[in-house]
C-alpha positions in Angstrom: 0.0 0.2 0.0 1.6 3.1 -1.0 0.1 6.2 0.8 1.8 9.4 -0.4 5.4 10.2 -0.7 5.0 11.0 -4.5 6.7 13.9 -6.3 4.5 16.4 -7.9 5.8 17.6 -11.3 4.4 21.0 -12.7 4.1 20.8 -16.4 2.2 24.2 -16.8 1.9 27.0 -14.4 -1.8 27.9 -14.6 -4.6 29.1 -12.4 -8.4 28.1 -12.3 -11.3 30.3 -12.9 -13.3 30.7 -9.6 -16.5 31.1 -11.5 -16.4 27.2 -12.3 -16.8 24.7 -9.7 -15.6 24.9 -6.0 -13.1 23.3 -3.7 -14.4 20.3 -2.0 -14.5 22.1 1.3 -16.9 24.8 0.0 -19.7 22.5 -1.1 -23.1 23.0 0.5 -24.0 20.2 3.1 -26.5 18.8 0.7 -23.9 18.4 -2.0 -21.2 17.3 0.6 -23.4 14.3 1.4 -23.9 13.3 -2.2 -20.2 13.4 -2.8 -19.0 11.8 0.3 -17.2 8.7 1.6 -17.9 7.0 5.1 -15.1 5.2 6.7 -17.4 3.0 8.8 -16.4 0.8 11.8 -18.6 -2.1 10.9 -20.0 -3.9 14.1 -20.1 -7.6 14.4 -23.6 -9.0 13.5 -25.2 -7.2 10.4 -24.0 -7.9 6.9 -22.1 -5.4 4.9 -25.3 -5.0 2.7 -27.6 -4.1 5.8 -25.0 -1.5 7.1 -25.1 0.2 3.8 -28.9 0.2 3.7 -28.9 1.9 7.2 -26.5 4.6 5.9 -28.7 5.3 3.0 -31.7 5.5 5.3 -29.8 7.9 7.9 -28.6 10.2 5.1 -31.8 10.0 2.9 -29.9 9.1 -0.2 -31.0 6.8 -3.0 -27.6 5.0 -3.4 -24.7 4.0 -1.5 -22.0 1.1 -1.8 -19.2 -0.3 -0.1 -15.7 -1.7 -1.1 -14.8 -5.0 0.3 -17.6 -7.1 1.7 -17.0 -8.0 5.5 -18.9 -11.2 6.7 -21.5 -10.7 9.5 -19.2 -11.9 12.4 -16.4 -9.8 11.0 -15.9 -6.1 12.1 -13.6 -3.3 11.0 -13.0 -0.8 8.3 -15.8 -0.5 5.8 -15.3 2.2 3.1 -18.9 3.3 2.1 -19.4 5.8 -0.8 -22.5 7.8 -0.9 -24.9 8.7 -3.8 -22.7 10.1 -6.5 -19.6 9.0 -4.8 -20.5 5.3 -5.8 -19.3 6.0 -9.4 -15.7 5.9 -8.4 -16.0 3.3 -5.6 -13.8 0.9 -7.8 -10.7 2.9 -6.9 -10.8 1.0 -3.5 -12.2 -2.4 -4.8 -8.8 -4.0 -5.3 -7.0 -2.4 -2.8 -4.9 -4.3 -0.1 -6.3 -5.3 3.2 -4.8 -5.6 6.6 -6.7 -7.9 9.3 -6.2 -9.0 12.8 -7.1 -12.6 13.4 -7.6 -14.8 16.4 -6.6 -18.4 15.6 -7.4 -21.4 17.9 -5.2 -24.3 17.3 -6.5 -28.0 18.0 -3.1 -29.0 19.6 -0.2 -27.6 21.4 1.9 -25.4 19.0 5.7 -24.6 19.2 5.8 -20.7 19.0 9.0 -20.6 16.8 7.7 -23.4 14.5 4.7 -21.2 14.1 6.7 -18.1 13.2 8.5 -20.2 10.6 5.2 -21.2 9.0 3.9 -17.5 8.8 7.2 -16.6 7.1 6.6 -19.5 4.6 3.2 -18.3 3.7 4.2 -14.9 2.7 4.3 -14.4 -0.9 2.0 -15.7 -3.7 -0.4 -18.4 -2.6 -3.3 -20.4 -4.1 -6.7 -20.2 -2.6 -10.1 -21.5 -3.5 -13.1 -19.3 -2.1 -15.1 -21.2 0.6 -18.5 -22.8 -0.1 -20.4 -19.9 1.3 -19.0 -17.2 -1.0 -20.3 -14.6 -3.4 -17.6 -15.5 -6.1 -17.2 -18.5 -8.1 -15.3 -21.3 -6.5 -12.3 -21.6 -8.5 -8.4 -21.8 -7.7 -6.8 -18.4 -7.9 -3.6 -16.8 -6.9 -3.5 -14.1 -4.2 -0.5 -12.3 -2.4 0.1 -12.3 1.2 2.5 -9.4 1.9 3.1 -10.0 5.5 2.0 -12.3 8.5 3.0 -11.0 11.9 2.4 -13.1 15.2 1.3 -10.5 17.7 0.5 -12.7 20.7 0.2 -16.3 21.8 -1.8 -17.6 24.9 -2.1 -21.3 25.0 -3.5 -22.6 22.0 -4.7 -19.1 20.9 -2.7 -16.9 18.6 -3.2 -13.4 17.4 -1.9 -12.7 13.8 -1.9 -9.7 11.8 -2.1 -10.2 8.0 -1.4 -7.7 5.3 -3.0 -9.3 2.1 -4.1 -8.8 -1.5 -7.8 -8.0 -2.1 -9.9 -11.1 -2.3 -7.7 -13.1 0.1 -9.7 -15.3 2.6 -8.2 -14.9 6.1 -10.1 -18.0 7.3 -8.4 -20.2 4.7 -5.0 -18.8 5.7 -5.7 -19.9 9.4 -6.9 -23.2 8.1 -3.6 -23.7 6.2 -1.5 -22.7 9.2 -3.2 -25.5 11.1 -2.6 -28.1 8.5 1.0 -27.2 8.0 1.6 -27.3 11.8 -0.3 -30.9 11.8 -2.4 -29.7 14.5 -5.5 -28.2 12.8 -6.8 -24.6 13.4 -9.8 -22.5 13.1 -10.5 -18.8 13.1 -12.2 -17.4 16.3 -12.5 -13.8 15.4 -11.5 -11.4 12.5 -11.2 -7.6 12.5 -10.2 -5.5 9.4 -7.9 -2.7 10.6 -7.0 -1.1 7.4 -8.1 -0.8 3.7 -5.6 0.8 1.4 -4.4 4.0 3.3 -7.5 4.0 5.5 -7.0 2.8 9.3 -9.4 1.9 11.9 -8.3 5.0 13.7 -10.3 7.1 11.2 -13.4 5.2 11.2 -16.8 6.3 12.7 -19.8 4.4 13.8 -23.3 4.3 12.6 -24.3 6.4 15.6 -21.9 9.0 14.6 -23.4 9.3 11.1 -26.9 9.5 12.7 -25.8 12.1 15.2 -24.1 14.3 12.5 -26.9 14.2 10.3 -29.3 15.1 13.1 -27.2 18.1 14.3 -27.1 19.5 10.7 -30.7 18.9 10.1 -31.9 20.3 13.7 -29.5 22.9 14.2 -28.0 23.9 10.8 -24.5 23.1 11.9 -22.5 21.0 9.5 -19.1 20.8 11.3 -19.7 17.4 12.8 -21.3 16.1 9.4 -18.1 17.1 7.6 -15.8 15.2 10.1 -17.9 12.2 9.9 -18.4 12.2 6.0 -15.3 12.7 4.2 -15.3 14.3 0.8 -15.4 11.8 -2.1 -11.7 13.1 -3.0 -10.4 10.9 -0.2 -11.4 7.7 -2.3 -8.4 8.5 -4.3 -5.9 9.2 -1.5 -3.8 6.1 -2.5 -3.7 6.9 -6.3 -1.3 9.0 -8.3 -3.0 12.3 -9.2 -3.1 14.3 -12.4 -4.5 17.7 -12.2 -5.9 19.2 -15.4 -6.5 22.5 -16.9 -9.9 24.1 -16.7 -10.2 23.7 -20.5 -10.1 19.9 -20.3 -12.5 19.2 -17.4 -15.7 19.0 -19.3 -14.3 16.7 -21.9 -13.4 14.3 -19.2 -16.8 14.6 -17.8 -18.1 13.3 -21.0 -15.7 10.3 -21.0 -13.0 11.6 -23.3 -9.4 10.4 -22.6 -6.9 13.0 -21.2 -4.7 14.4 -23.7 -1.2 15.8 -22.9 -2.0 19.6 -23.5 -4.7 19.3 -20.9 -2.3 18.3 -18.1 -1.3 21.1 -15.6 0.7 18.9 -13.0 0.8 15.4 -11.8 2.5 13.0 -9.2 5.0 10.5 -10.3 5.9 7.8 -10.3 3.1 6.0 -12.1 3.2 3.2 -14.7 1.3 2.7 -17.8 -1.8 0.7 -17.0 -1.9 2.0 -13.4 -5.1 3.4 -11.9 -4.9 7.4 -11.7 -7.1 10.0 -10.4 -8.1 13.0 -12.5 -8.6 16.4 -10.4 -9.4 20.0 -11.2 -7.0 22.6 -10.1 -9.4 23.3 -7.3 -8.9 19.9 -6.0 -12.4 18.5 -7.1 -12.2 14.9 -8.1 -13.2 14.4 -11.8 -13.1 10.6 -12.1 -10.5 7.9 -12.3 -9.0 6.2 -15.2 -5.8 4.3 -16.4 -2.6 5.7 -17.4 -1.7 5.0 -21.0 1.9 6.0 -20.6 4.4 6.1 -17.8 4.7 9.4 -15.6 8.2 10.2 -17.0 6.9 10.2 -20.5 4.4 12.7 -19.6 7.0 15.2 -18.6 8.1 15.7 -22.3 4.8 15.1 -23.9 3.3 17.9 -26.0 0.6 15.9 -27.8 -1.0 12.3 -27.4 -3.1 10.6 -24.8 -2.1 10.5 -21.2 -4.8 8.6 -19.6 -8.3 7.2 -20.5 -11.3 7.9 -18.4 -13.0 5.0 -16.9 -15.4 6.4 -14.1 -16.5 10.1 -13.8 -18.0 11.4 -10.8 -18.2 15.1 -11.7 -21.5 16.4 -13.3 -21.2 17.5 -16.8 -21.3 21.3 -17.2 -19.6 21.9 -13.9 -17.0 23.5 -16.3 -17.7 25.2 -19.6 -17.3 22.9 -22.7 -14.4 24.7 -24.1 -13.4 21.4 -25.9 -16.5 22.0 -28.3 -15.2 25.5 -29.2 -11.7 24.4 -30.3 -10.1 24.7 -26.9 -7.1 22.4 -26.3 -7.7 19.3 -24.0 
């Protein structure tokens, strides 16, 4: 998980017209809600679908969606995009996850041997989804970035896992038990991070309800803005490209980003990598795939830099200069 640390390369020194769009922090409360991201601390008990339905009801919106399903018995970080924000939720769908699991072994275990097994299981592994799964049960490869033993008490162990999206923690625990020859099952699981988002940033369903109530009852949206992040945060982990005002509306219509439309960008990024497209006011336009490496963009005067896959900004937020012969 890369969370910042990129260099910003300025290609064109250019300002932005204050008559078009607005910085995310200046959106009216109603608009802020519809373009927001909730980092929810999902409790044990309800399904991810039920939790999303409650968020929709609390905020009075027609749409919401989550990134990375958590089973009913699992708690932890569940990113939920609200209303228009759901259009770019895919930016988080394949992000790494970090879990803390409690494993119970069915026999006595040597701690040093357990540490060795955890080391062996790091890297690429094969997994088949369990019987109760929303995806097709076929063998697939997933990457385990790290397995760290946090605590051992008798036949119980607390293990921290940093894994690729789509990795089943329960299966890793089962495999550890098989390798040790004693068997094991997972007794509890909590997701402590999704991409750059950690459990320290999460809010509860009660927080969401309270923040919405305070705004509706007293007209104070301060708490609401702390609980609901601007949708721009969904791209926190992605390389960013800021575009000139003249290119914005073309991107809103799904056009690819051409080199003359680039004002500045973060490096490094590689061809095929997911990138976030921003206005110079810091508004998220959408996300797409880089068509060239970041280093190539530095010297490009023409040609395509990125395709546009998902758009969150409304068409017409910026004037359609591209139709009037303006460079994009």
